[in-house]
GUGU-739570 format. One record per residue: x, y, z of N, C-alpha, C in turn; residue in three letters. Coordinates in steps of 0.1 Angstrom, whole numbers. Layout:
N
@nxx = X; nyy = Y; nzz = Z; caxx = X; cayy = Y; cazz = Z; cxx = X; cyy = Y; czz = Z; type = ALA
...
This chain:
105
@nxx = 75; nyy = -418; nzz = 379; caxx = 65; cayy = -427; cazz = 373; cxx = 51; cyy = -425; czz = 379; type = MET
@nxx = 51; nyy = -422; nzz = 391; caxx = 38; cayy = -420; cazz = 398; cxx = 30; cyy = -409; czz = 391; type = LYS
@nxx = 36; nyy = -398; nzz = 387; caxx = 29; cayy = -388; cazz = 380; cxx = 24; cyy = -393; czz = 366; type = LYS
@nxx = 32; nyy = -400; nzz = 359; caxx = 27; cayy = -406; cazz = 346; cxx = 16; cyy = -416; czz = 348; type = THR
@nxx = 17; nyy = -424; nzz = 359; caxx = 6; cayy = -434; cazz = 362; cxx = -7; cyy = -426; czz = 365; type = GLN
@nxx = -6; nyy = -415; nzz = 372; caxx = -18; cayy = -407; cazz = 376; cxx = -24; cyy = -401; czz = 363; type = GLU
@nxx = -15; nyy = -396; nzz = 354; caxx = -19; cayy = -390; cazz = 342; cxx = -27; cyy = -400; czz = 333; type = ARG
@nxx = -22; nyy = -412; nzz = 332; caxx = -29; cayy = -423; cazz = 325; cxx = -42; cyy = -425; czz = 331; type = VAL
@nxx = -43; nyy = -426; nzz = 344; caxx = -56; cayy = -429; cazz = 351; cxx = -66; cyy = -418; czz = 347; type = ALA
@nxx = -62; nyy = -405; nzz = 347; caxx = -71; cayy = -394; cazz = 344; cxx = -75; cyy = -395; czz = 329; type = VAL
@nxx = -66; nyy = -398; nzz = 321; caxx = -69; cayy = -399; cazz = 306; cxx = -79; cyy = -410; czz = 304; type = PHE
@nxx = -77; nyy = -422; nzz = 310; caxx = -86; cayy = -433; cazz = 308; cxx = -100; cyy = -429; czz = 313; type = VAL
@nxx = -101; nyy = -424; nzz = 325; caxx = -114; cayy = -420; cazz = 330; cxx = -121; cyy = -409; czz = 322; type = LYS
@nxx = -113; nyy = -399; nzz = 318; caxx = -119; cayy = -388; cazz = 310; cxx = -124; cyy = -393; czz = 297; type = ARG
@nxx = -118; nyy = -403; nzz = 291; caxx = -122; cayy = -408; cazz = 278; cxx = -130; cyy = -421; czz = 278; type = ASN
@nxx = -134; nyy = -425; nzz = 290; caxx = -143; cayy = -437; cazz = 291; cxx = -136; cyy = -449; czz = 286; type = GLY
@nxx = -123; nyy = -451; nzz = 289; caxx = -116; cayy = -462; cazz = 284; cxx = -114; cyy = -473; czz = 294; type = LEU
@nxx = -121; nyy = -473; nzz = 305; caxx = -120; cayy = -483; cazz = 315; cxx = -124; cyy = -496; czz = 310; type = GLU
@nxx = -117; nyy = -507; nzz = 314; caxx = -121; cayy = -520; cazz = 310; cxx = -115; cyy = -530; czz = 321; type = THR
@nxx = -120; nyy = -542; nzz = 321; caxx = -115; cayy = -551; cazz = 331; cxx = -101; cyy = -556; czz = 328; type = ASP
@nxx = -94; nyy = -561; nzz = 338; caxx = -80; cayy = -565; cazz = 338; cxx = -78; cyy = -576; czz = 327; type = VAL
@nxx = -86; nyy = -586; nzz = 326; caxx = -84; cayy = -596; cazz = 315; cxx = -83; cyy = -590; czz = 301; type = PRO
@nxx = -93; nyy = -581; nzz = 298; caxx = -92; cayy = -575; cazz = 285; cxx = -80; cyy = -566; czz = 283; type = HIS
@nxx = -76; nyy = -559; nzz = 294; caxx = -65; cayy = -550; cazz = 293; cxx = -52; cyy = -559; czz = 291; type = ARG
@nxx = -52; nyy = -571; nzz = 297; caxx = -40; cayy = -580; cazz = 296; cxx = -39; cyy = -584; czz = 281; type = MET
@nxx = -51; nyy = -587; nzz = 275; caxx = -50; cayy = -590; cazz = 261; cxx = -45; cyy = -579; czz = 252; type = LEU
@nxx = -48; nyy = -567; nzz = 257; caxx = -43; cayy = -555; cazz = 250; cxx = -27; cyy = -554; czz = 251; type = ASP
@nxx = -22; nyy = -557; nzz = 263; caxx = -8; cayy = -557; cazz = 266; cxx = -1; cyy = -567; czz = 256; type = VAL
@nxx = -7; nyy = -579; nzz = 255; caxx = -1; cayy = -589; cazz = 247; cxx = -1; cyy = -585; czz = 232; type = ILE
@nxx = -12; nyy = -579; nzz = 228; caxx = -13; cayy = -574; cazz = 214; cxx = -3; cyy = -564; czz = 211; type = SER
@nxx = -2; nyy = -554; nzz = 221; caxx = 8; cayy = -543; cazz = 219; cxx = 22; cyy = -549; czz = 219; type = GLU
@nxx = 25; nyy = -559; nzz = 227; caxx = 38; cayy = -565; cazz = 227; cxx = 41; cyy = -572; czz = 214; type = LEU
@nxx = 31; nyy = -577; nzz = 208; caxx = 33; cayy = -583; cazz = 194; cxx = 36; cyy = -572; czz = 184; type = GLY
@nxx = 31; nyy = -560; nzz = 186; caxx = 34; cayy = -549; cazz = 177; cxx = 49; cyy = -545; czz = 179; type = GLU
@nxx = 54; nyy = -546; nzz = 191; caxx = 68; cayy = -543; cazz = 194; cxx = 77; cyy = -553; czz = 187; type = VAL
@nxx = 73; nyy = -566; nzz = 188; caxx = 81; cayy = -577; cazz = 181; cxx = 81; cyy = -575; czz = 166; type = ALA
@nxx = 69; nyy = -571; nzz = 161; caxx = 68; cayy = -568; cazz = 146; cxx = 78; cyy = -557; czz = 142; type = LYS
@nxx = 79; nyy = -547; nzz = 150; caxx = 88; cayy = -536; cazz = 146; cxx = 102; cyy = -540; czz = 147; type = GLU
@nxx = 106; nyy = -549; nzz = 157; caxx = 119; cayy = -554; cazz = 157; cxx = 122; cyy = -563; czz = 145; type = VAL
@nxx = 113; nyy = -571; nzz = 142; caxx = 115; cayy = -580; cazz = 130; cxx = 116; cyy = -572; czz = 117; type = LEU
@nxx = 108; nyy = -562; nzz = 115; caxx = 109; cayy = -553; cazz = 104; cxx = 122; cyy = -545; czz = 104; type = LYS
@nxx = 125; nyy = -540; nzz = 115; caxx = 137; cayy = -532; cazz = 117; cxx = 150; cyy = -539; czz = 116; type = GLY
@nxx = 150; nyy = -552; nzz = 117; caxx = 162; cayy = -560; cazz = 115; cxx = 161; cyy = -569; czz = 103; type = SER
@nxx = 152; nyy = -566; nzz = 94; caxx = 149; cayy = -574; cazz = 82; cxx = 149; cyy = -588; czz = 85; type = ASP
@nxx = 140; nyy = -591; nzz = 95; caxx = 138; cayy = -605; cazz = 100; cxx = 151; cyy = -612; czz = 105; type = TYR
@nxx = 159; nyy = -604; nzz = 112; caxx = 171; cayy = -609; cazz = 118; cxx = 184; cyy = -609; czz = 109; type = GLY
@nxx = 182; nyy = -604; nzz = 96; caxx = 194; cayy = -605; cazz = 87; cxx = 203; cyy = -593; czz = 89; type = SER
@nxx = 199; nyy = -583; nzz = 97; caxx = 208; cayy = -572; cazz = 100; cxx = 205; cyy = -567; czz = 114; type = LYS
@nxx = 214; nyy = -559; nzz = 119; caxx = 212; cayy = -554; cazz = 133; cxx = 200; cyy = -545; czz = 134; type = GLY
@nxx = 194; nyy = -545; nzz = 145; caxx = 182; cayy = -537; cazz = 148; cxx = 186; cyy = -523; czz = 153; type = PHE
@nxx = 180; nyy = -513; nzz = 147; caxx = 181; cayy = -499; cazz = 152; cxx = 167; cyy = -494; czz = 155; type = VAL
@nxx = 165; nyy = -491; nzz = 168; caxx = 151; cayy = -486; cazz = 171; cxx = 147; cyy = -474; czz = 163; type = PRO
@nxx = 134; nyy = -474; nzz = 159; caxx = 129; cayy = -462; cazz = 152; cxx = 117; cyy = -456; czz = 159; type = ASN
@nxx = 111; nyy = -447; nzz = 153; caxx = 99; cayy = -440; cazz = 159; cxx = 88; cyy = -449; czz = 161; type = GLU
@nxx = 85; nyy = -458; nzz = 152; caxx = 74; cayy = -468; cazz = 153; cxx = 77; cyy = -477; czz = 165; type = GLU
@nxx = 89; nyy = -482; nzz = 167; caxx = 93; cayy = -490; cazz = 178; cxx = 90; cyy = -483; czz = 191; type = PHE
@nxx = 95; nyy = -471; nzz = 192; caxx = 92; cayy = -462; cazz = 204; cxx = 78; cyy = -461; czz = 207; type = GLN
@nxx = 70; nyy = -458; nzz = 196; caxx = 55; cayy = -457; cazz = 198; cxx = 49; cyy = -470; czz = 204; type = GLY
@nxx = 53; nyy = -481; nzz = 198; caxx = 47; cayy = -494; cazz = 203; cxx = 51; cyy = -497; czz = 217; type = GLU
@nxx = 64; nyy = -493; nzz = 221; caxx = 68; cayy = -495; cazz = 235; cxx = 59; cyy = -486; czz = 244; type = LEU
@nxx = 56; nyy = -474; nzz = 239; caxx = 47; cayy = -465; cazz = 247; cxx = 33; cyy = -471; czz = 248; type = GLY
@nxx = 28; nyy = -478; nzz = 238; caxx = 15; cayy = -484; cazz = 239; cxx = 15; cyy = -496; czz = 250; type = ASP
@nxx = 26; nyy = -503; nzz = 250; caxx = 28; cayy = -514; cazz = 260; cxx = 28; cyy = -508; czz = 274; type = VAL
@nxx = 35; nyy = -497; nzz = 276; caxx = 36; cayy = -491; cazz = 289; cxx = 23; cyy = -485; czz = 293; type = LEU
@nxx = 16; nyy = -479; nzz = 284; caxx = 2; cayy = -474; cazz = 287; cxx = -7; cyy = -485; czz = 292; type = PHE
@nxx = -7; nyy = -496; nzz = 285; caxx = -16; cayy = -507; cazz = 288; cxx = -12; cyy = -513; czz = 302; type = SER
@nxx = 1; nyy = -514; nzz = 304; caxx = 6; cayy = -519; cazz = 318; cxx = 2; cyy = -509; czz = 329; type = LEU
@nxx = 3; nyy = -496; nzz = 326; caxx = -1; cayy = -487; cazz = 336; cxx = -16; cyy = -487; czz = 339; type = MET
@nxx = -24; nyy = -490; nzz = 329; caxx = -38; cayy = -492; cazz = 331; cxx = -41; cyy = -504; czz = 340; type = CYS
@nxx = -34; nyy = -515; nzz = 338; caxx = -35; cayy = -527; cazz = 346; cxx = -31; cyy = -523; czz = 361; type = ILE
@nxx = -20; nyy = -516; nzz = 362; caxx = -15; cayy = -512; cazz = 375; cxx = -26; cyy = -504; czz = 382; type = ALA
@nxx = -31; nyy = -494; nzz = 375; caxx = -41; cayy = -485; cazz = 381; cxx = -54; cyy = -493; czz = 385; type = ASN
@nxx = -58; nyy = -502; nzz = 376; caxx = -70; cayy = -510; cazz = 379; cxx = -68; cyy = -519; czz = 391; type = SER
@nxx = -56; nyy = -523; nzz = 394; caxx = -53; cayy = -533; cazz = 405; cxx = -47; cyy = -526; czz = 417; type = THR
@nxx = -45; nyy = -513; nzz = 417; caxx = -39; cayy = -506; cazz = 428; cxx = -24; cyy = -508; czz = 430; type = GLY
@nxx = -17; nyy = -511; nzz = 420; caxx = -3; cayy = -513; cazz = 420; cxx = 4; cyy = -500; czz = 418; type = VAL
@nxx = 13; nyy = -497; nzz = 427; caxx = 22; cayy = -485; cazz = 425; cxx = 34; cyy = -490; czz = 417; type = ASP
@nxx = 36; nyy = -486; nzz = 405; caxx = 46; cayy = -491; cazz = 396; cxx = 60; cyy = -487; czz = 401; type = LEU
@nxx = 62; nyy = -476; nzz = 408; caxx = 75; cayy = -472; cazz = 414; cxx = 79; cyy = -483; czz = 424; type = GLU
@nxx = 70; nyy = -487; nzz = 433; caxx = 72; cayy = -497; cazz = 442; cxx = 75; cyy = -510; czz = 435; type = THR
@nxx = 67; nyy = -513; nzz = 425; caxx = 69; cayy = -526; cazz = 418; cxx = 83; cyy = -527; czz = 411; type = ALA
@nxx = 88; nyy = -516; nzz = 405; caxx = 101; cayy = -516; cazz = 399; cxx = 112; cyy = -517; czz = 409; type = ILE
@nxx = 110; nyy = -510; nzz = 420; caxx = 120; cayy = -511; cazz = 431; cxx = 121; cyy = -525; czz = 436; type = GLU
@nxx = 110; nyy = -532; nzz = 438; caxx = 110; cayy = -546; cazz = 443; cxx = 117; cyy = -555; czz = 433; type = THR
@nxx = 114; nyy = -553; nzz = 420; caxx = 121; cayy = -561; cazz = 409; cxx = 136; cyy = -558; czz = 409; type = ALA
@nxx = 140; nyy = -546; nzz = 410; caxx = 154; cayy = -543; cazz = 409; cxx = 161; cyy = -549; czz = 421; type = LEU
@nxx = 155; nyy = -548; nzz = 433; caxx = 161; cayy = -554; cazz = 445; cxx = 163; cyy = -569; czz = 443; type = ASN
@nxx = 153; nyy = -575; nzz = 438; caxx = 153; cayy = -590; cazz = 435; cxx = 164; cyy = -593; czz = 426; type = LYS
@nxx = 166; nyy = -586; nzz = 415; caxx = 176; cayy = -589; cazz = 405; cxx = 190; cyy = -586; czz = 411; type = TYR
@nxx = 191; nyy = -575; nzz = 418; caxx = 204; cayy = -572; cazz = 425; cxx = 208; cyy = -584; czz = 434; type = GLU
@nxx = 199; nyy = -589; nzz = 442; caxx = 202; cayy = -600; cazz = 451; cxx = 206; cyy = -612; czz = 444; type = LYS
@nxx = 199; nyy = -615; nzz = 433; caxx = 203; cayy = -627; cazz = 425; cxx = 217; cyy = -625; czz = 419; type = ARG
@nxx = 221; nyy = -613; nzz = 414; caxx = 234; cayy = -611; cazz = 409; cxx = 245; cyy = -613; czz = 419; type = VAL
@nxx = 242; nyy = -608; nzz = 431; caxx = 252; cayy = -609; cazz = 442; cxx = 253; cyy = -624; czz = 446; type = VAL
@nxx = 242; nyy = -631; nzz = 448; caxx = 242; cayy = -645; cazz = 453; cxx = 246; cyy = -655; czz = 442; type = GLU
@nxx = 241; nyy = -653; nzz = 430; caxx = 243; cayy = -663; cazz = 420; cxx = 251; cyy = -658; czz = 407; type = ALA
@nxx = 254; nyy = -646; nzz = 407; caxx = 262; cayy = -641; cazz = 396; cxx = 254; cyy = -638; czz = 383; type = GLY
@nxx = 240; nyy = -639; nzz = 384; caxx = 232; cayy = -636; cazz = 373; cxx = 218; cyy = -632; czz = 378; type = SER
@nxx = 211; nyy = -623; nzz = 370; caxx = 198; cayy = -619; cazz = 374; cxx = 187; cyy = -630; czz = 371; type = PRO
@nxx = 191; nyy = -640; nzz = 364; caxx = 182; cayy = -651; cazz = 360; cxx = 176; cyy = -658; czz = 372; type = SER
@nxx = 163; nyy = -662; nzz = 371; caxx = 156; cayy = -670; cazz = 381; cxx = 160; cyy = -684; czz = 379; type = SER
@nxx = 166; nyy = -688; nzz = 368; caxx = 169; cayy = -702; cazz = 366; cxx = 180; cyy = -707; czz = 375; type = SER
@nxx = 186; nyy = -698; nzz = 382; caxx = 197; cayy = -702; cazz = 392; cxx = 191; cyy = -706; czz = 406; type = ASN
@nxx = 178; nyy = -703; nzz = 408; caxx = 171; cayy = -706; cazz = 420; cxx = 168; cyy = -720; czz = 421; type = GLU
@nxx = 168; nyy = -725; nzz = 433; caxx = 164; cayy = -739; cazz = 436; cxx = 149; cyy = -740; czz = 438; type = SER
């Protein structure tokens, strides 16, 4: 992931796509809406099972790109971030039987 995160940083800089974190966060939310739209379309608004398609994959890629831009802007190493998250979820499963935070006091 580190290599991809670095690639995104180079692409953003080379193409003058730098922006502040609040605007990039709005981009993440917008792209996530596009993912939801593809799920709705692909499931005929819940009337049938969803099968991921090329558009869905592309929209997920857009979300990841925007998240990587935020990580790069804030100095977050996404490999470390995902390891921290996985460790947290594993601990919850062991201690509470579920990865959900609703089990915490």
